[in-house]
C-alpha positions in Angstrom: 11.6 25.5 -90.8 13.2 23.2 -88.2 14.2 19.8 -89.4 15.6 16.9 -87.3 17.9 14.5 -89.3 18.1 11.0 -87.8 21.5 9.7 -88.7 22.5 13.3 -89.4 26.3 12.7 -88.9 26.4 9.7 -91.3 27.2 9.7 -95.0 23.7 10.6 -96.2 22.9 12.8 -93.3 25.8 15.1 -93.9 24.5 15.8 -97.4 21.0 16.4 -96.2 22.2 18.7 -93.5 24.3 20.7 -96.0 21.3 21.2 -98.4 18.9 22.1 -95.5 21.3 24.7 -94.1 22.0 26.1 -97.6 18.3 26.8 -97.8 18.2 28.6 -94.4 16.6 25.8 -92.3 17.3 25.1 -88.7 18.8 21.6 -88.3 18.9 19.2 -85.4 21.1 16.2 -85.7 20.0 13.0 -84.1 22.9 10.5 -83.7 25.1 9.0 -81.0 27.6 11.7 -81.7 25.0 14.3 -80.6 23.8 12.3 -77.6 20.9 10.5 -79.2 20.6 6.7 -79.4 17.8 5.9 -81.8 17.6 2.2 -80.9 17.3 2.7 -77.2 15.5 6.1 -77.4 18.1 7.7 -75.1 18.4 11.5 -75.7 15.3 11.8 -77.8 13.2 13.4 -75.1 13.2 17.1 -75.8 15.3 16.8 -79.0 12.3 17.2 -81.3 10.8 20.4 -79.7 9.8 22.8 -82.4 10.7 20.3 -85.2 8.4 20.4 -88.3 9.8 17.3 -90.0 12.0 14.4 -89.0 14.1 13.2 -91.9 15.2 9.6 -91.2 18.4 8.6 -93.0 19.8 6.5 -90.1 21.5 3.3 -91.2 23.3 0.2 -90.2 25.6 -2.0 -92.3 24.8 -5.6 -91.9 23.8 -8.6 -94.0 22.0 -10.2 -91.1 18.2 -9.8 -91.2 17.7 -10.0 -87.4 20.2 -7.2 -86.9 18.7 -5.0 -89.6 15.2 -5.5 -88.4 16.2 -4.8 -84.8 17.9 -1.6 -85.7 15.3 -0.2 -88.1 12.3 -1.3 -86.1 13.7 0.0 -82.9 14.8 3.3 -84.3 11.5 3.9 -86.2 9.4 3.0 -83.2 11.3 5.4 -80.9 11.2 8.2 -83.5 7.5 7.9 -84.1 6.8 7.9 -80.4 9.0 10.9 -79.8 7.4 12.7 -82.7 3.9 12.1 -81.4 4.9 13.5 -78.0 6.5 16.6 -79.6 3.8 17.2 -82.1 6.0 16.7 -85.1 3.8 16.9 -88.2 5.8 14.9 -90.8 8.0 11.8 -90.7 10.1 11.4 -93.9 12.1 8.2 -94.4 14.7 7.1 -97.0 14.3 3.5 -98.2 15.2 1.4 -101.2 13.6 1.0 -104.6 11.9 -2.4 -105.0 13.1 -3.6 -101.6 10.4 -6.3 -101.5 12.3 -8.0 -104.4 15.0 -9.0 -101.9 13.1 -9.3 -98.5 16.1 -10.8 -96.6 19.3 -9.6 -95.1 19.6 -5.8 -94.8 16.5 -5.2 -96.9 14.3 -7.0 -94.3 15.0 -4.1 -91.9 14.0 -1.5 -94.5 10.7 -3.3 -95.2 10.0 -3.4 -91.4 10.7 0.3 -91.3 8.3 1.0 -94.0 5.5 -1.1 -92.4 5.9 0.7 -89.1 5.7 4.1 -90.7 2.7 3.2 -92.8 0.8 1.8 -89.8 1.7 4.6 -87.5 -0.3 7.8 -86.8 2.4 10.4 -87.7 1.8 11.8 -91.2 4.5 10.4 -93.4 6.4 10.3 -96.6 8.6 7.4 -97.8 11.2 8.1 -100.5 12.7 5.1 -102.2 15.9 5.5 -104.1 18.3 3.2 -106.0 21.8 2.5 -104.7 24.2 5.5 -104.4 27.3 5.9 -106.4 29.2 5.1 -103.2 27.8 1.6 -103.3 30.7 0.6 -105.7 33.2 1.5 -103.0 31.3 -0.3 -100.3 31.3 -3.5 -102.5 35.0 -3.1 -103.2 36.0 -2.7 -99.5 33.8 -5.7 -98.5 36.3 -8.5 -99.0 35.6 -12.2 -99.7 38.0 -14.7 -98.0 40.4 -11.8 -97.5 40.4 -10.7 -101.2 38.7 -7.9 -103.1 36.1 -9.1 -105.5 33.5 -7.6 -107.8 29.9 -8.7 -107.6 27.6 -9.0 -110.6 24.4 -7.1 -110.9 22.4 -4.5 -112.7 22.2 -1.1 -110.9 21.2 2.5 -111.6 23.2 4.5 -109.1 22.2 8.0 -108.0 24.0 10.9 -106.6 23.8 11.4 -102.8 23.7 15.1 -103.3 20.6 14.7 -105.5 19.0 12.4 -103.0 19.6 15.0 -100.3 18.0 17.7 -102.5 15.0 15.5 -103.1 14.6 14.8 -99.4 14.7 18.5 -98.4 12.2 19.3 -101.2 9.9 16.7 -99.6 10.5 18.0 -96.1 9.6 21.5 -97.2 6.3 20.2 -98.4 3.6 18.2 -96.6 3.3 14.5 -96.0 3.0 12.8 -99.4 2.8 9.0 -98.6 4.7 7.0 -101.1 6.8 9.5 -103.1 7.8 8.8 -106.6 10.9 6.6 -106.8 14.3 8.2 -107.5 17.0 6.5 -109.5 20.2 7.5 -111.3 20.5 8.6 -114.9 21.3 5.2 -116.5 21.7 1.5 -115.9 25.2 0.3 -115.1 27.0 -3.0 -114.5 27.9 -3.3 -110.8 31.0 -5.3 -111.6 32.2 -2.6 -114.0 31.5 0.1 -111.4 33.5 -1.8 -108.8 36.4 -2.3 -111.2 36.5 1.4 -112.2 36.3 2.5 -108.5 39.2 0.1 -107.6 41.3 1.5 -110.5 40.6 5.1 -109.5 41.9 4.5 -106.0 45.0 2.7 -107.2 44.1 -1.0 -107.2 45.6 -2.7 -110.2 45.3 -6.3 -109.2 42.9 -8.9 -110.4 39.3 -8.5 -109.2 37.5 -11.9 -109.5 33.8 -11.6 -110.5 31.4 -13.3 -108.2 27.7 -13.7 -107.8 26.2 -12.4 -104.6 24.3 -15.2 -102.9 20.6 -15.3 -101.9 17.6 -13.2 -102.8 19.7 -10.0 -103.0 22.1 -11.5 -105.5 19.3 -12.8 -107.6 17.5 -9.5 -107.5 20.6 -7.6 -108.6 21.3 -10.0 -111.4 17.7 -9.9 -112.7 17.4 -6.2 -112.6 14.6 -6.3 -110.1 16.1 -3.5 -108.1 16.1 -1.1 -111.0 13.6 1.8 -111.0 10.5 1.6 -113.1 9.6 3.9 -116.1 7.7 6.3 -113.9 10.7 7.0 -111.6 12.4 10.3 -111.3 16.0 10.4 -112.7 19.1 12.1 -111.3 21.6 13.7 -113.6 25.1 13.0 -112.2 26.6 9.9 -113.8 28.9 7.5 -112.1 31.7 8.7 -114.3 31.2 12.2 -113.2 31.1 11.2 -109.5 34.2 9.1 -109.9 36.1 12.0 -111.5 35.3 14.1 -108.5 36.7 11.6 -105.9 39.7 13.1 -103.9 41.9 10.1 -104.6 40.8 9.6 -108.3 
C-alpha cells in the first residue's frame, strides 16, 4: 500500500516511516523538508496521487493556543481538501488521550484537529495516545527562568516505536473512527522521570520541582491525562527506554 506521512521527517514520523517500510509499504513524506507546507498547502497538489491512507503525525511545539489551533486547523483543512481531490480513502491522525481535560495551550490545537476530522467527509481514524517517553527530555530542556526544573504530574508514557506500530496497523486496516486509546505499561511520576533523564545525560545539579500552571498543570497533577481501564498498553517501560539512550 502507499501511505503519506504528514510530518514524516519529524520525531514521530521517522518511526512511522521505518515501520511502514519494514512491512513493504510505499511511503510519501509530507514536510517542509520534502517541499510540502501543510499550513499553506504548498506542494500538496499531486503529492497524494495513489495514496491509500494519510497518516498525520505533524506537530508544532508551542504553549500558545492561538498558534496551536492555527497550525493544526490549517494543516488538517489542507490535508482533507487534498485527500478529497486525490481520492484518498483514509485519514489517520495521532492525538492525545483525554485532551479535553486540558483544552488550552497546545491541546486546544489537537482538539480543533479532531473536530475538523470528525466533521469532514474523508473516512477517518483518530488514535489517541499518552505522552511519549521522550516527553521527559522535552520537559528537562524547557527551562524556567534560565534554569532546568522538573514539573509535577502523573503520566503513563509510551514507546514511540509502539505508537508507530499501532499507527501502521490502523493504516493497513479501514477507517475505524475513534480507535482504542494507547498508553504506556504503567503510571509514573513526571518529576521522577525528568530527574532520571537529567541524570542519564550527565546533569547532576539541583532540579527544583515546580507545578505547571493552568489547566494542563492541573490535569497532569490530577491524573486526568492517564488512560482509562479499557486502553491498550504498550510494553516498553521508561527504564528500558532510558537504558537505550545513546548518551545514557
